[in-house]
C-alpha positions in Angstrom: 86.6 121.7 115.9 90.8 121.3 116.9 89.6 119.4 119.9 88.1 116.6 118.3 91.2 116.2 115.4 93.4 116.3 118.6 90.7 113.4 120.2 91.3 111.8 116.6 95.1 111.7 116.6 95.4 110.3 119.7 93.6 107.4 119.1 94.2 106.7 115.1 97.2 104.5 116.1 95.3 102.3 118.1 92.2 101.5 115.9 94.8 101.0 113.1 96.1 98.8 114.8 92.8 96.6 116.3 91.7 96.8 112.8 95.4 95.6 111.6 94.9 92.3 114.2 91.4 92.0 113.2 92.4 91.2 109.2 95.4 89.1 110.4 93.1 87.3 112.5 90.9 86.7 109.9 93.5 85.2 107.8 95.7 83.3 110.3 91.7 81.9 110.7 90.8 81.4 106.8 94.3 79.2 106.7 93.7 77.1 109.6 90.9 76.0 108.5 91.9 74.5 105.3 95.5 73.4 107.1 93.2 71.4 109.8 90.8 69.8 107.2 94.1 68.6 104.6 95.6 67.2 107.8 91.8 65.3 109.1 92.1 64.1 105.3 95.0 62.8 105.5 94.8 61.1 109.3 91.7 59.8 108.2 93.1 57.6 105.0 95.9 56.2 107.5 92.7 55.1 109.2 91.4 53.5 106.4 94.7 51.6 105.6 95.0 50.0 108.6 91.6 48.9 108.6 90.5 50.5 112.2 87.3 49.6 114.1 84.9 52.7 113.2 84.2 53.9 116.2 87.6 54.5 116.6 88.5 56.5 113.9 85.3 58.2 114.5 86.7 59.2 118.0 90.4 60.3 116.9 88.9 62.3 114.0 86.9 64.0 116.6 89.8 64.5 119.0 91.7 65.7 116.4 89.2 68.4 114.5 89.1 70.0 118.1 92.3 69.7 119.3 93.6 71.6 116.3 91.1 74.1 116.8 91.8 75.2 120.6 95.6 75.6 118.7 94.2 77.4 116.7 92.3 79.7 119.0 95.0 80.1 121.2 97.3 81.1 118.4 94.7 84.1 117.5 94.1 84.9 120.9 97.8 85.6 121.4 97.7 88.0 118.3 94.4 89.6 120.1 96.6 90.5 122.9 94.7 87.8 125.1 97.0 86.4 127.5 97.2 82.6 127.1 98.4 81.4 129.9 95.3 82.8 131.7 92.8 80.3 129.3 95.8 77.5 129.7 94.8 77.6 133.9 91.6 78.1 134.1 90.7 75.1 130.9 93.2 72.6 133.3 91.2 73.6 136.5 87.9 72.8 135.1 89.6 69.8 133.3 90.7 68.4 136.7 87.8 68.9 138.0 86.1 67.4 135.4 88.4 63.7 135.2 87.8 63.8 139.6 84.2 63.6 139.3 83.9 61.5 136.1 87.5 58.8 136.5 85.2 55.6 136.7 83.3 57.1 133.5 86.5 58.0 132.0 88.4 54.7 133.0 86.0 53.1 130.7 86.5 55.7 128.2 89.9 55.1 127.9 89.1 51.1 128.3 87.0 51.0 125.1 89.4 52.7 123.8 92.3 50.5 124.5 90.0 47.7 123.2 89.0 49.1 119.5 92.5 49.2 119.0 94.3 46.7 120.1 91.5 44.5 119.1 91.6 41.3 122.0 87.9 40.9 120.3 85.6 41.6 117.8 82.0 41.7 117.6 80.5 37.8 117.2 83.5 36.5 118.9 82.2 34.6 122.3 84.2 35.4 125.2 84.6 34.4 129.2 85.2 37.4 131.2 84.8 38.0 135.7 81.3 39.5 134.5 80.1 36.8 132.8 80.5 34.9 129.2 78.8 35.2 126.4 78.7 36.2 122.3 79.7 40.0 121.3 77.0 41.9 119.7 78.3 45.7 120.4 81.6 47.5 121.5 81.2 50.7 122.7 83.9 53.6 123.8 82.2 52.8 127.6 80.4 49.4 127.4 80.5 46.5 125.6 77.4 44.1 125.3 77.1 40.5 125.6 74.7 38.1 124.3 74.4 34.9 126.6 73.6 31.6 125.4 70.2 32.3 126.7 69.5 35.9 125.1 70.0 38.0 127.7 72.5 40.7 127.6 75.2 41.2 129.5 76.7 44.9 129.8 79.9 45.3 131.0 81.8 48.4 131.5 85.5 48.4 129.2 87.6 49.5 132.2 87.2 46.1 133.7 87.3 44.0 130.5 90.6 46.3 129.7 92.3 44.7 133.5 91.1 42.3 134.2 91.4 38.1 132.4 89.9 37.3 129.4 89.1 34.4 126.9 88.4 35.1 123.5 86.7 31.5 123.0 86.5 31.9 118.9 89.3 34.0 118.4 90.9 31.0 116.6 89.7 29.7 113.2 89.9 26.2 115.3 89.5 24.5 118.4 90.7 21.5 119.9 88.2 18.7 121.1 89.5 17.1 124.5 87.8 14.2 125.5 87.9 12.4 128.6 86.8 9.0 130.2 87.2 6.9 133.3 87.3 3.3 133.2 88.3 0.5 135.8 92.1 -0.8 136.5 91.2 -3.4 134.7 90.5 -2.0 131.4 92.9 -2.4 128.5 94.0 1.1 128.4 95.5 0.2 124.6 91.3 -0.7 123.5 90.5 2.1 125.0 93.2 4.9 123.2 91.8 2.8 119.7 88.2 3.4 120.3 89.0 7.3 121.0 90.7 7.8 117.8 88.4 5.9 115.6 85.6 7.8 117.1 87.5 10.5 116.2 88.6 9.7 112.8 85.3 9.0 111.6 83.2 12.3 113.2 82.9 14.0 109.6 83.9 17.7 111.3 87.2 16.4 112.7 90.4 18.3 110.4 92.2 15.1 109.2 95.5 17.3 108.5 96.0 18.3 112.1 96.9 15.8 115.2 94.4 13.2 116.7 96.1 12.0 120.3 94.5 9.2 122.7 97.0 8.7 125.7 96.6 8.2 129.8 95.6 10.8 131.9 95.6 10.0 135.4 96.2 7.7 137.5 93.4 7.8 140.5 92.6 5.7 143.7 89.9 3.9 142.3 89.7 3.7 138.5 92.1 5.5 135.5 91.6 8.7 132.9 92.0 8.4 129.2 92.0 11.5 127.5 92.0 11.9 123.9 91.7 15.3 121.4 91.4 16.4 117.4 90.7 19.6 115.7 87.4 21.2 114.5 87.1 24.8 113.2 85.7 26.9 115.3 81.9 27.3 114.6 82.0 23.2 114.8 83.2 23.2 118.2 80.1 22.4 120.9 78.0 20.5 118.1 81.2 18.4 117.8 82.1 18.0 121.7 78.4 16.7 122.0 78.1 14.2 119.5 81.6 12.8 120.4 81.1 12.8 123.9 78.1 10.4 123.3 79.4 8.5 120.3 82.9 7.8 122.7 80.2 6.8 125.1 78.4 4.4 123.1 81.7 2.7 121.5 83.2 2.2 124.8 79.7 0.0 126.0 79.7 -1.8 122.7 82.8 -3.0 123.7 82.1 -4.3 127.0 84.4 -1.2 129.0 82.2 0.3 131.7 82.6 3.4 132.8 84.3 4.1 135.9 83.4 5.9 139.3 85.1 7.1 142.9 84.9 3.4 144.9 87.2 1.3 146.8 87.2 -2.3 146.6 87.6 -3.9 150.2 89.4 -7.1 149.6 89.7 -9.3 152.8 92.6 -11.1 153.1 92.4 -13.9 156.0 89.8 -14.5 159.1 91.6 -14.8 161.6 92.2 -11.9 164.2 95.8 -11.0 164.0 96.3 -11.0 160.5 97.7 -8.2 159.0 96.8 -6.6 155.2 93.5 -4.9 154.0 91.3 -5.8 156.9 94.2 -4.1 159.0 94.2 -1.1 157.7 90.7 -0.8 157.0 90.3 -1.3 160.8 93.0 1.7 161.0 91.6 3.8 158.7 87.7 3.1 161.4 89.5 4.1 163.9 91.0 7.5 162.7 87.5 8.8 161.3 85.5 7.7 164.9 88.5 9.3 166.8 87.8 12.3 164.5 84.5 12.5 164.7 84.1 12.1 168.4 87.2 15.2 168.8 85.0 17.1 166.3 81.4 16.9 168.2 83.5 17.6 171.7 85.1 20.7 170.2 81.5 22.1 168.8 79.0 20.9 171.3 77.0 23.4 172.5 77.3 25.1 169.2 74.3 25.9 166.8 74.4 27.1 163.3 73.2 30.5 161.9 70.1 31.2 162.3 68.3 28.2 163.3 68.9 25.5 166.6 70.1 22.5 164.2 73.8 21.5 166.1 76.8 23.1 164.4 78.2 19.1 164.2 75.9 18.6 161.3 77.8 20.6 159.0 81.4 18.6 159.4 79.8 15.7 159.5 78.0 16.7 156.1 81.2 18.0 154.2 82.7 14.8 155.6 80.2 12.9 153.5 81.2 15.2 150.7 84.0 14.3 150.7 84.3 10.9 150.6 82.3 10.6 147.6 85.3 12.3 145.4 87.7 10.4 147.9 88.8 7.4 150.0 91.7 9.4 151.6 91.3 8.9 154.9 93.6 11.8 156.0 91.3 14.1 154.2 87.4 12.5 155.4 89.3 13.3 158.7 90.5 16.7 157.3 86.8 17.4 156.7 85.3 16.2 160.2 87.9 19.0 161.9 87.8 21.9 159.3 86.3 23.8 161.6 87.9 23.6 165.2 90.4 25.6 164.9 88.3 28.9 163.8 85.6 27.8 165.8 86.4 26.2 168.7 89.9 27.3 169.4 91.4 23.8 168.6 95.8 24.5 168.1 97.3 23.0 164.8 99.9 21.9 167.5 96.7 19.3 169.1 95.4 18.9 165.9 99.2 17.1 165.0 99.6 15.0 168.0 96.4 13.7 167.6 95.8 12.8 164.1 99.2 13.8 162.5 100.9 16.4 160.7 99.2 16.5 157.4 96.1 16.6 159.1 96.8 19.3 160.8 98.0 20.9 157.9 94.8 20.8 156.1 92.7 22.4 158.6 95.5 25.2 159.4 94.8 26.4 155.6 90.9 25.8 155.8 90.8 27.5 158.9 90.6 32.0 158.8 92.0 34.5 160.6 89.3 36.0 162.7 91.5 39.2 163.0 90.6 40.3 160.3 88.2 42.2 158.3 85.2 39.7 156.6 86.4 40.7 152.4 90.0 40.4 153.7 89.6 36.7 154.7 87.7 35.8 151.4 89.9 37.2 149.4 92.5 35.6 151.5 90.6 32.3 151.1 90.6 33.2 146.8 93.8 34.0 147.1 94.3 30.0 148.6 92.6 28.3 146.0 94.1 29.7 143.3 97.4 28.0 144.2 96.4 25.2 146.5 96.4 21.3 145.1 93.7 18.8 144.7 93.5 17.1 148.0 92.6 21.2 149.4 90.4 22.2 146.7 88.2 18.4 148.0 88.4 20.0 151.3 87.5 23.5 150.8 84.6 22.6 148.0 83.2 19.7 151.3 83.0 22.9 152.9 81.8 25.1 150.6 79.0 22.9 149.4 77.8 22.2 152.5 77.3 26.0 153.8 75.3 26.5 150.0 73.0 23.5 150.8 72.2 25.3 154.0 71.4 28.5 152.1 69.7 27.6 149.7 67.1 25.7 151.7 66.3 28.9 153.9 66.6 31.1 150.6 64.1 29.7 149.4 61.9 29.6 152.6 62.4 33.0 153.5 63.6 34.8 150.6 66.0 37.7 150.8 65.5 38.0 154.6 68.2 34.8 155.1 70.7 37.5 154.5 69.6 38.8 158.3 71.7 36.0 159.6 75.1 36.9 158.6 77.5 40.2 159.7 77.7 40.9 155.7 74.3 41.3 154.4 74.2 42.2 151.1 73.9 38.9 148.7 75.8 40.4 146.3 79.0 40.1 148.6 78.2 36.5 149.5 77.3 36.0 145.5 81.0 37.5 144.8 82.1 34.8 147.2 80.6 31.6 146.5 80.6 31.8 142.5 84.4 33.4 142.4 85.2 29.7 143.3 83.6 28.7 140.6 86.8 28.5 138.6 89.0 26.7 141.1 87.2 23.8 141.4 87.4 23.3 137.2 89.5 20.2 137.9 86.8 18.8 140.3 84.1 19.3 137.6 83.6 15.2 136.8 82.4 14.5 140.5 78.7 15.3 141.0 79.3 17.4 144.1 80.8 19.6 142.3 78.2 20.0 139.6 75.3 20.6 142.5 77.8 23.7 143.6 77.4 25.3 140.4 73.6 24.3 140.1 73.3 26.0 143.7 75.4 28.9 142.9 73.0 29.4 139.8 70.3 29.5 142.2 70.8 31.6 144.4 73.1 34.3 143.1 72.5 34.2 138.8 73.9 32.8 136.2 77.4 34.5 135.8 80.2 34.8 137.9 80.1 37.7 140.0 83.5 39.9 140.6 84.8 42.4 143.5 84.1 45.5 141.4 80.5 44.3 140.4 79.8 43.5 144.7 81.5 46.7 145.5 79.7 48.1 143.2 76.6 47.2 143.7 77.1 47.5 147.9 77.7 51.4 147.1 73.8 51.0 145.3 
């Protein structure tokens, strides 16, 4: 009996201490719960006052709930005697491992929170992104869904949307309708401007309180471009643009003003062989183009197009024909004939400058890829070059790439996906990124049939939307 009493005397203080600690932990837990609920109510009212998105409110409430309970549990664990530093170390290690394993998903999650907080767009807005364009139907914490005009759902990771350029087309309550027309040099410009303004003023959806303007926009080789604009409500934009464009054309034709197109007027001055003027200028141009064609034929002699026995010279000849449909600049057309001579035939820039002048040599050098770099590095360099290039360079590149995609589209119809086996990079999606990625750079050439054909062939071969580099690389990994 004495032994039992002695044992109780030894352990009773520690037992009472444990009961005391548990008692205080229960008090801390119940008081902490009340405090957490009060803090959550205050936070929720604050979120309501700033009209925060429902998705963000739910996320922040959940984050606050778990965060505060974690703090409470740490405090209770300290009261019991558990070393909180060990718990922090374990949770930190687990969080690091989880973060590394889910870094892309976390990136998209963070992008979703940023979008919902900053509100660059909302459900119902029409946006244009690198992944395509459409009307936003849902903004989630990880993905955003857009509906295209032909009712396809495009799901875009929020990480991409928050870290790349994006245009909110319907973000404002009104939009400007721009109309441009090409007319001959002998057209009465004041009359054309008056017709544009009269058409704008008579259209019912045009906002009368906003400015209506018409102006001479450009003077090109064969025609001039007259532009004008008016303002309409965003919801009326597309119907207004279609109707106004049609009415402008009809009104110009009714006034006896015909729309112009790219062409070259040749006027012969004198018939004597020694006379100068337009006739000798035409002969000079003809000599340059003939010399460039012969030079290119010699440089590419014996070469054939990829996966065929078609002589390679057909490609620069076709590119030159395409370029001649957009300009009558003989140096630019000559550059199209010569554009692959440095890259594929070993011709130097000095040789080209000696034979055709500095401008032709510079144009060809700008179109030449550095074969010492990887395929991806070369193609990215082409995109960067086009982003800052002038109009002449874009015309030259469009002639080259349209000729290429014509060939690819023909073979794609016959061979299907086997056509990619002929290329060093065999993933279709990478070629899609390269070709569709150039579409925005050709925007100022959109009135030319060559540019419209390029867009059409890109859609036929690679799909409806512009493929981003991230999308292409993910497609390759899959």
